C-alpha positions as CSV (number, residue, x, y, z in Angstrom):
1,M,7.8,-13.6,-44.2
2,F,7.9,-16.8,-46.3
3,S,5.1,-18.5,-44.5
4,P,2.1,-16.4,-45.8
5,R,3.3,-16.8,-49.4
6,Y,3.4,-20.6,-49.1
7,V,0.0,-20.7,-47.4
8,G,-1.3,-18.8,-50.5
9,R,0.5,-21.2,-52.7
10,I,-1.0,-24.2,-50.8
11,I,-4.5,-22.8,-51.4
12,K,-3.8,-22.3,-55.1
13,I,-2.6,-25.9,-55.3
14,I,-5.8,-27.1,-53.6
15,E,-7.8,-25.0,-56.1
16,N,-5.7,-26.9,-58.7
17,E,-5.6,-23.8,-61.0
18,A,-2.5,-25.2,-62.8
19,G,-4.3,-28.6,-63.5
20,L,-1.6,-30.7,-61.7
21,S,-1.8,-34.4,-61.2
22,E,-2.5,-35.9,-57.7
23,T,1.1,-36.9,-57.3
24,A,2.4,-33.4,-58.4
25,K,-0.1,-31.7,-56.0
26,N,1.1,-33.9,-53.1
27,A,4.8,-33.1,-53.9
28,E,4.0,-29.3,-54.1
29,L,2.1,-29.4,-50.8
30,L,4.9,-31.3,-49.0
31,E,7.5,-28.8,-50.4
32,A,5.3,-25.8,-49.2
33,I,4.8,-27.3,-45.8
34,L,8.6,-28.0,-45.4
35,F,9.3,-24.4,-46.4
36,I,6.9,-23.2,-43.8
37,V,8.4,-25.4,-41.1
38,G,11.9,-24.5,-42.1
39,A,11.1,-20.8,-42.1
40,A,9.6,-21.1,-38.6
41,I,12.8,-22.9,-37.3
42,I,15.1,-20.3,-38.8
43,A,13.0,-17.4,-37.5
44,G,13.1,-19.0,-34.0
45,I,16.9,-19.2,-34.2
46,F,17.4,-15.6,-35.3
47,T,14.8,-14.5,-32.7
48,F,17.0,-16.2,-30.0
49,F,20.2,-14.5,-31.2
50,M,18.4,-11.1,-31.5
51,R,17.2,-11.4,-27.9
52,Q,20.6,-12.6,-26.7
53,T,22.2,-9.6,-28.3
54,I,19.9,-6.7,-27.5
55,I,18.5,-7.9,-24.1
56,N,22.0,-8.8,-22.9
57,V,23.4,-5.5,-23.9
58,S,20.6,-3.7,-22.1
59,R,21.7,-5.5,-18.9
60,Y,25.3,-4.3,-19.4
61,I,23.9,-0.8,-19.9
62,E,21.9,-1.2,-16.7
63,Y,25.1,-2.3,-14.9
64,D,27.1,0.7,-16.2
65,L,24.4,3.2,-15.4
66,K,24.0,1.9,-11.8
67,N,27.8,2.1,-11.4
68,E,27.8,5.6,-12.9
69,I,25.1,6.8,-10.5
70,Y,26.7,5.2,-7.5
71,D,30.1,6.8,-8.4
72,Q,28.3,10.1,-8.7
73,Y,26.6,9.6,-5.3
74,Q,30.1,9.0,-3.7
75,K,31.5,12.1,-5.2
76,L,28.7,14.4,-4.0
77,S,29.2,16.4,-0.8
78,L,27.4,16.1,2.5
79,N,25.2,19.0,1.6
80,F,23.7,16.9,-1.1
81,Y,22.7,14.2,1.4
82,K,21.3,16.7,3.7
83,K,19.0,18.0,1.0
84,N,18.0,14.6,-0.5
85,R,16.4,11.6,1.2
86,T,17.8,8.0,1.2
87,G,14.6,6.4,-0.2
88,D,14.6,8.8,-3.2
89,L,18.3,8.1,-3.9
90,M,17.6,4.3,-3.7
91,N,14.6,4.6,-6.0
92,R,16.6,6.4,-8.7
93,I,19.3,3.8,-8.8
94,T,16.8,0.9,-8.9
95,E,13.3,1.7,-10.2
96,D,14.4,4.5,-12.5
97,V,17.4,2.6,-13.9
98,G,15.2,-0.5,-14.4
99,R,12.8,1.6,-16.6
100,V,15.7,2.9,-18.6
101,R,16.9,-0.6,-19.2
102,M,13.5,-1.6,-20.5
103,Y,13.9,1.2,-23.1
104,V,17.4,0.2,-24.3
105,G,16.4,-3.5,-24.3
106,P,12.8,-4.6,-25.1
107,A,11.6,-1.2,-26.4
108,I,14.4,-1.0,-29.0
109,M,14.2,-4.6,-29.9
110,Y,10.4,-4.5,-30.5
111,S,10.7,-1.1,-32.3
112,I,13.2,-2.5,-34.8
113,N,11.1,-5.6,-35.2
114,T,7.9,-3.7,-35.7
115,I,9.4,-1.2,-38.2
116,T,11.1,-3.9,-40.2
117,L,8.0,-6.1,-40.3
118,F,5.8,-3.2,-41.3
119,V,8.0,-2.2,-44.2
120,I,8.4,-5.7,-45.6
121,V,4.8,-6.7,-45.1
122,L,3.5,-3.6,-46.8
123,I,5.8,-4.1,-49.8
124,Y,4.7,-7.7,-50.1
125,M,1.0,-6.8,-49.9
126,F,1.4,-3.9,-52.4
127,N,3.0,-6.2,-54.9
128,Q,0.1,-8.7,-54.6
129,A,-2.8,-6.3,-54.6
130,P,-2.2,-2.5,-54.4
131,K,-5.8,-1.4,-54.0
132,L,-6.5,-4.0,-51.3
133,T,-3.4,-2.9,-49.5
134,F,-4.6,0.7,-49.5
135,Y,-7.9,-0.2,-47.9
136,T,-6.1,-2.5,-45.4
137,I,-3.9,0.3,-44.0
138,I,-6.7,2.9,-43.6
139,P,-6.9,2.2,-39.7
140,L,-3.1,3.0,-39.3
141,P,-3.4,6.8,-39.3
142,I,-6.1,6.6,-36.7
143,L,-3.7,4.5,-34.7
144,S,-0.9,7.1,-35.0
145,I,-3.2,9.9,-33.7
146,I,-4.3,7.8,-30.7
147,I,-0.7,6.9,-29.8
148,Y,0.4,10.6,-30.0
149,K,-2.5,11.7,-27.7
150,L,-2.0,8.9,-25.1
151,S,1.8,9.2,-25.1
152,K,1.7,12.7,-23.7
153,A,-0.7,11.6,-20.9
154,I,1.5,8.6,-20.1
155,H,4.7,10.7,-19.8
156,K,3.0,13.1,-17.3
157,R,1.5,10.3,-15.2
158,S,4.7,8.2,-15.3
159,T,6.7,11.1,-13.7
160,I,4.1,11.4,-10.9
161,V,4.2,7.6,-10.3
162,Q,8.0,7.6,-10.0
163,E,7.9,10.5,-7.5
164,Y,5.4,8.6,-5.3
165,L,7.6,5.5,-5.5
166,S,10.4,7.6,-4.1
167,K,8.2,8.9,-1.3
168,L,7.2,5.3,-0.4
169,S,10.8,4.1,-0.4
170,T,11.9,7.0,1.8
171,F,9.0,6.4,4.3
172,T,9.7,2.7,4.6
173,Q,13.5,3.2,4.9
174,E,13.1,5.8,7.6
175,S,10.5,3.6,9.4
176,F,12.8,0.5,9.4
177,S,15.8,2.6,10.5
178,G,13.9,4.2,13.3
179,I,11.9,1.1,14.3
180,S,13.2,1.2,17.9
181,V,11.9,4.8,18.3
182,I,8.6,3.9,16.8
183,K,8.2,1.0,19.2
184,A,9.5,2.9,22.2
185,Y,6.8,5.6,21.7
186,G,4.1,3.1,20.8
187,I,3.3,4.9,17.5
188,E,3.0,1.8,15.3
189,P,-0.7,2.4,14.6
190,K,0.0,6.0,13.5
191,T,3.0,4.9,11.4
192,S,0.9,2.2,9.7
193,S,-1.9,4.8,9.1
194,N,0.5,7.2,7.5
195,F,2.0,4.4,5.3
196,Y,-1.5,3.3,4.3
197,T,-2.4,6.9,3.3
198,L,0.8,7.3,1.3
199,S,0.6,3.8,-0.4
200,N,-3.1,4.4,-1.2
201,T,-2.2,7.6,-2.9
202,S,0.6,5.9,-4.7
203,K,-1.8,3.1,-5.8
204,Q,-4.2,5.7,-7.2
205,K,-1.5,7.3,-9.2
206,Q,-0.5,3.9,-10.5
207,L,-4.1,3.2,-11.5
208,N,-4.4,6.6,-13.2
209,L,-1.4,5.5,-15.3
210,V,-2.7,2.0,-16.0
211,Q,-6.1,3.4,-17.1
212,I,-4.4,5.3,-19.9
213,Q,-2.1,2.3,-20.8
214,A,-5.2,0.0,-20.8
215,F,-6.6,1.8,-23.9
216,F,-3.7,0.7,-26.1
217,F,-4.1,-3.0,-26.4
218,P,-7.9,-3.2,-27.0
219,M,-7.5,-0.3,-29.5
220,M,-4.8,-2.2,-31.4
221,I,-7.0,-5.4,-31.5
222,L,-10.0,-3.4,-32.7
223,L,-8.1,-1.7,-35.5
224,I,-6.5,-5.0,-36.6
225,G,-9.9,-6.6,-36.5
226,A,-11.2,-3.8,-38.7
227,S,-8.4,-4.4,-41.1
228,N,-9.3,-8.1,-41.3
229,L,-12.9,-7.3,-42.1
230,I,-11.7,-4.9,-44.8
231,V,-9.5,-7.6,-46.3
232,I,-12.3,-10.2,-46.3
233,Y,-15.0,-7.8,-47.7
234,I,-12.9,-5.8,-50.2
235,G,-10.8,-8.9,-51.1
236,G,-13.9,-11.1,-51.5
237,M,-15.6,-8.5,-53.8
238,Q,-12.4,-8.3,-55.9
239,Y,-12.2,-12.1,-56.2
240,I,-15.9,-12.2,-57.2
241,N,-15.3,-9.5,-59.8
242,G,-12.2,-11.3,-61.1
243,K,-9.7,-8.7,-60.0
244,I,-8.0,-11.2,-57.8
245,E,-7.1,-14.5,-59.3
246,S,-7.1,-16.7,-56.3
247,L,-8.4,-17.1,-52.8
248,G,-4.8,-17.7,-51.8
249,T,-4.1,-14.0,-52.1
250,I,-6.9,-13.2,-49.6
251,A,-5.5,-15.8,-47.3
252,E,-2.0,-14.3,-47.6
253,F,-3.5,-10.8,-46.7
254,I,-5.3,-12.1,-43.7
255,I,-2.1,-13.8,-42.4
256,Y,-0.1,-10.6,-43.1
257,V,-2.6,-8.4,-41.2
258,N,-2.6,-10.9,-38.3
259,M,1.2,-10.9,-38.4
260,L,1.0,-7.2,-37.7
261,T,-1.3,-7.7,-34.7
262,W,1.5,-8.2,-32.2
263,P,3.8,-5.5,-33.5
264,V,1.0,-3.0,-33.7
265,A,-0.1,-4.1,-30.2
266,T,3.5,-3.5,-28.9
267,V,3.4,0.0,-30.3
268,G,1.3,1.0,-27.3
269,W,3.5,-1.0,-24.9
270,V,6.7,0.4,-26.4
271,T,5.4,3.9,-26.3
272,S,4.5,3.5,-22.7
273,I,8.0,2.2,-21.9
274,V,9.6,5.1,-23.8
275,Q,7.6,7.6,-21.9
276,Q,8.4,6.0,-18.5
277,A,12.0,5.7,-19.4
278,E,12.1,9.4,-20.5
279,A,10.6,10.4,-17.1
280,S,13.1,8.1,-15.3
281,Q,16.1,9.3,-17.2
282,K,15.2,12.9,-16.5
283,R,15.2,12.1,-12.8
284,I,18.5,10.3,-13.1
285,N,20.1,13.2,-15.0
286,E,19.1,15.6,-12.3
287,F,21.7,14.0,-10.0
288,L,24.2,13.1,-12.7
289,K,24.4,16.7,-13.8
290,I,25.1,18.0,-10.3
291,E,28.7,19.1,-9.9
292,P,30.4,17.9,-6.7
293,E,31.1,20.8,-4.4
294,I,34.3,19.1,-3.1
295,K,36.6,18.3,-6.1
296,N,40.0,16.7,-6.2
297,T,41.9,19.4,-8.0
298,V,45.4,17.7,-7.6
299,E,46.0,14.4,-9.4
300,K,49.6,13.9,-8.4
301,H,50.5,12.3,-5.0
302,T,51.0,14.7,-2.1
303,T,52.6,14.0,1.3
304,I,50.6,14.8,4.4
305,N,52.1,15.5,7.8
306,G,50.4,16.8,10.9
307,N,51.0,20.5,10.7
308,I,47.5,22.1,10.6
309,S,46.8,25.8,10.5
310,F,43.4,27.6,10.6
311,S,43.6,31.3,9.6
312,N,40.5,33.4,10.1
313,V,38.2,30.5,9.1
314,S,34.5,31.2,8.9
315,F,31.9,28.7,7.7
316,T,28.2,28.7,7.1
317,Y,26.0,25.7,6.4
318,D,24.1,26.1,3.1
319,D,21.1,24.0,4.2
320,T,20.4,25.9,7.4
321,N,22.3,29.2,6.8
322,I,23.8,28.8,10.3
323,E,27.2,30.3,10.7
324,A,29.0,27.5,12.5
325,L,32.5,29.1,12.7
326,K,33.5,32.8,13.0
327,N,37.1,33.9,12.3
328,I,38.8,30.8,13.8
329,S,42.6,30.7,14.0
330,I,44.4,27.7,15.3
331,D,48.0,26.3,14.9
332,I,48.6,22.6,15.6
333,K,52.1,21.3,15.2
334,D,52.9,17.9,13.9
335,G,52.5,15.4,16.7
336,E,50.6,17.7,19.0
337,T,47.2,16.9,20.6
338,L,44.5,19.5,20.6
339,A,41.3,19.2,22.6
340,I,38.2,21.2,21.7
341,L,35.4,21.8,24.2
342,G,32.2,23.8,24.1
343,K,28.5,23.7,24.3
344,T,26.3,21.8,21.8
345,G,26.2,23.6,18.5
346,S,29.3,25.7,19.1
347,G,31.1,24.4,16.0
348,K,33.4,21.7,17.4
349,S,32.4,18.9,14.8
350,T,32.6,21.5,12.0
351,I,36.3,21.9,12.6
352,L,36.9,18.2,12.1
353,D,34.7,18.1,9.0
354,L,36.8,21.0,7.4
355,I,40.1,19.2,8.1
356,G,38.7,16.1,6.3
357,R,37.5,18.4,3.5
358,L,33.9,17.1,3.9
359,Y,33.2,20.8,3.4
360,D,35.2,23.7,2.0
361,V,35.8,26.8,4.0
362,G,33.6,29.8,3.4
363,S,36.3,32.4,4.1
364,G,39.8,32.2,5.5
365,S,42.2,29.3,4.8
366,I,43.2,25.9,6.2
367,K,46.8,24.8,5.5
368,I,48.4,21.4,6.0
369,N,52.2,21.3,5.5
370,N,51.9,25.1,4.9
371,T,49.9,24.3,1.7
372,N,46.2,25.2,1.3
373,I,44.1,22.1,2.0
374,D,42.5,22.1,-1.5
375,Q,46.0,21.9,-3.0
376,H,46.5,18.4,-1.6
377,N,45.4,15.3,-3.3
378,L,42.0,14.5,-1.7
379,N,42.6,10.8,-1.6
380,D,46.0,11.3,0.1
381,L,44.5,13.7,2.6
382,R,41.6,11.5,3.6
383,G,43.9,8.4,3.5
384,S,46.1,10.1,6.1
385,I,43.2,10.7,8.5
386,G,41.7,8.4,11.1
387,Y,38.2,9.7,11.9
388,V,35.8,8.6,14.6
389,P,32.5,10.4,14.2
390,Q,30.1,11.4,17.0
391,D,27.5,9.0,15.7
392,A,29.4,5.7,15.3
393,F,28.3,4.0,12.1
394,L,29.0,0.3,11.6
395,F,28.1,-1.7,8.5
396,S,26.0,-4.9,8.4
397,D,29.1,-7.1,8.3
398,S,31.3,-9.0,10.8
399,I,33.0,-7.1,13.6
400,K,36.3,-8.1,12.1
401,N,35.5,-6.5,8.7
402,N,34.2,-3.4,10.4
403,I,37.5,-2.9,12.1
404,K,39.4,-3.8,8.9
405,F,37.5,-1.1,7.1
406,G,40.2,1.2,8.3
407,K,42.9,-1.1,6.8
408,E,41.7,-3.7,4.4
409,D,45.0,-5.8,4.5
410,A,45.1,-5.8,8.3
411,T,46.2,-9.1,9.9
412,D,44.3,-10.8,12.7
413,E,47.0,-9.7,15.1
414,E,46.6,-6.1,14.1
415,I,42.8,-6.4,14.5
416,L,43.2,-7.8,18.0
417,T,45.6,-5.1,19.1
418,A,43.4,-2.3,17.8
419,A,40.4,-3.8,19.6
420,K,42.4,-4.2,22.8
421,N,43.6,-0.6,22.6
422,A,39.9,0.5,22.1
423,Q,38.9,-1.5,25.2
424,V,36.4,-3.6,23.2
425,H,38.2,-6.9,22.8
426,N,36.7,-8.4,26.1
427,N,33.2,-7.6,24.9
428,I,33.8,-9.1,21.4
429,V,35.1,-12.5,22.6
430,K,32.0,-13.0,24.7
431,F,29.9,-13.2,21.5
432,N,29.2,-16.7,20.2
433,K,31.1,-16.1,17.0
434,G,33.6,-13.5,18.4
435,Y,35.1,-11.3,15.8
436,D,33.1,-13.1,13.1
437,T,29.8,-11.9,14.6
438,V,27.7,-10.3,11.9
439,L,26.2,-7.0,13.1
440,G,22.7,-5.8,12.3
441,E,22.0,-2.7,10.3
442,R,24.0,0.3,11.6
443,G,25.6,-2.0,14.2
444,I,22.3,-2.4,16.1
445,T,23.7,-5.7,17.7
446,L,26.1,-3.7,19.8
447,S,25.5,-1.1,22.6
448,G,26.2,2.5,22.1
449,G,29.6,2.3,23.9
450,Q,30.6,-0.9,22.1
451,K,29.9,0.8,18.7
452,Q,32.0,3.8,19.6
453,R,34.9,1.5,20.7
454,V,34.7,-0.6,17.5
455,S,34.7,2.7,15.6
456,I,37.9,3.8,17.5
457,A,39.5,0.5,16.7
458,R,38.7,1.1,13.0
459,A,40.4,4.5,13.1
460,I,43.6,3.6,15.0
461,I,44.3,0.3,13.0
462,K,45.3,2.3,9.9
463,S,47.9,4.3,12.0
464,P,47.2,7.6,10.3
465,K,49.1,10.8,10.5
466,I,46.1,12.7,11.8
467,L,43.6,11.3,14.3
468,L,40.2,13.0,14.7
469,F,37.9,11.9,17.6
470,D,34.5,13.6,17.7
471,D,33.1,13.1,21.2
472,C,33.5,9.4,20.7
473,L,33.7,8.5,24.3
474,S,30.3,9.9,25.4
475,A,28.7,6.5,25.7
476,V,31.4,4.8,27.8
477,D,31.8,4.9,31.5
478,T,34.6,7.0,33.2
479,E,36.8,4.0,34.0
480,T,36.7,2.7,30.5
481,E,37.3,6.2,29.2
482,E,40.4,6.5,31.2
483,K,41.8,3.2,29.9
484,I,41.0,4.2,26.3
485,L,42.5,7.7,26.6
486,K,45.7,6.2,28.1
487,N,46.0,3.9,25.1
488,L,45.2,6.7,22.7
489,F,47.8,9.1,24.1
490,K,50.3,6.2,23.8
491,L,49.3,5.5,20.2
492,S,49.1,9.1,19.1
493,K,52.7,9.9,19.8
494,G,54.1,11.4,16.6
495,K,50.6,11.9,15.3
496,T,48.5,15.0,15.3
497,T,45.4,14.3,17.4
498,I,42.3,16.4,17.8
499,I,39.8,15.4,20.4
500,V,36.3,16.9,20.6
501,S,34.6,16.3,23.9
502,H,32.2,17.5,26.6
503,R,34.4,16.0,29.3
504,V,37.4,17.7,30.8
505,S,38.8,14.2,31.5
506,S,39.2,13.7,27.8
507,A,41.0,17.0,27.3
508,K,43.2,17.5,30.4
509,N,46.3,15.7,28.9
510,A,46.2,17.5,25.6
511,D,49.0,19.8,24.5
512,K,46.5,22.6,23.7
513,I,42.9,23.2,24.6
514,I,40.4,25.6,23.0
515,V,36.9,26.3,24.1
516,L,34.3,27.3,21.5
517,D,31.1,29.2,22.0
518,D,28.8,30.3,19.2
519,G,31.5,29.5,16.6
520,K,34.2,31.6,18.3
521,I,37.2,30.7,20.4
522,I,36.5,32.1,23.9
523,Q,39.4,30.4,25.7
524,K,42.7,28.7,24.8
525,G,45.6,27.3,26.7
526,T,46.7,24.2,28.6
527,H,44.7,22.3,31.3
528,K,46.7,23.9,34.1
529,S,46.4,27.5,32.7
530,L,42.7,27.2,32.1
531,I,41.7,25.8,35.5
532,D,43.6,28.8,37.0
533,T,41.5,31.2,34.9
534,D,37.9,32.0,35.5
535,G,35.7,31.0,32.6
536,Y,33.8,28.1,31.0
537,Y,36.6,25.5,31.3
538,K,37.1,26.1,35.0
539,E,33.3,26.0,35.7
540,L,33.0,22.7,33.7
541,Y,36.0,21.2,35.5
542,T,34.7,22.1,38.9
543,K,31.2,20.8,38.0
544,Q,32.5,17.4,36.6
545,L,34.9,17.0,39.5
546,S,32.0,17.4,41.9
547,E,29.9,14.9,40.0
548,N,32.6,12.3,40.0
549,K,33.0,12.6,43.8
550,D,29.3,12.1,44.2
């Protein structure tokens, strides 16, 4: 703020109103120039520290907010992920958080800068020439009205833009994940056409927003230009009439007005950022405010053993309203093996999900150690379970780390043993990098059977109290299945094991077998008792025995 005053002083020295000698004028000019240079250097230093402070803090806020959202995502139940698409979740943790960071960083910084500069400049100007100041700020109320009108439109269009960005993210994520299906069916042209239509609509929404934003900067320049004309005309008239003593005052005013050009121009930009951040934060809050359906109600450590009891358990999926289980009652003693068979959609996988508390029961109760399942510490419960899902999911990491996912501190010897028991070791060592082979997304490098066996190795390496296998041998041949089952029954001694399968061969050595149909238990017993009884199990056994002979 010193520079304009010294520029005015320089003009007064040049006018020589004080009647100074040449030497004195040169000394005064040098002093004024040094003050201007010094003020610029100090301003630069403080600008650097201001940016370091505010912009750095905004990055920390971005970091915290992303972690908060990610933690919330992990707490939310499977129902949430069934109702929301991956692309939208990704967009909220990236694009939306980025817009919020722009608000808590540059927007706040420039707002403080603009307000401070306005106040100080107007005070300086008023002290110099009150009437001229009044005429100079005439365009500002017009500016305020324009900003108010355009801000409302920006907020509305920003929300639409973010929604379309989520749709684009979702579409591309699903296309890349399902690229093998797209290629197999030869629908690349159709997929490209759909993407073009969606991206074109998104582009149009972006342009609609940009068209509104584009009004701001030219409008600011126009109003600042008007202020300059007012200063030159009104100031010039006052100088001619003797109301202003020196041309230096007019020069000061012109510099002050131009100093306000950037801050005034940023008003539109900052307003746009604020409106976009508001729309983004609203989208973020929609998820942050969701209460997790599955809550860890017990903070203290609880011991888990393998006694599991279902008592009149019924369960209905919220998203489809399908009643998956109807009055199921099962008792599994510690160390026993239970096999569950049944048609597709009979509720087999739902039983495993309920044991892991991925869902809570609709009615009835599940007890472990004779204690309701929700009275156990959730982390202890899940830490005591080794789960192999039907759709084996592997991460884009090395095979070794995918197996260690079940036990992070596992030794190389433990990894080899788990892989051998899962009958996948011989496949792994054939890869160029062996266990250090990095898998593609979702384990695409491996075949379906290899993925299932790596997933089994991941479950058994942690030596849990409860082992849950959800039709995890469907993609392996009968001979390999026999070897894996032999190893599993050996490893599962003293552990409660539940095997979901479509094959009698996977179930025949279990201590107990139940058959589900339409969410109900229609048969229960041992392999011997069930093949001696007419029903689904005997029919399945006879059919599969015949197929194996063929």
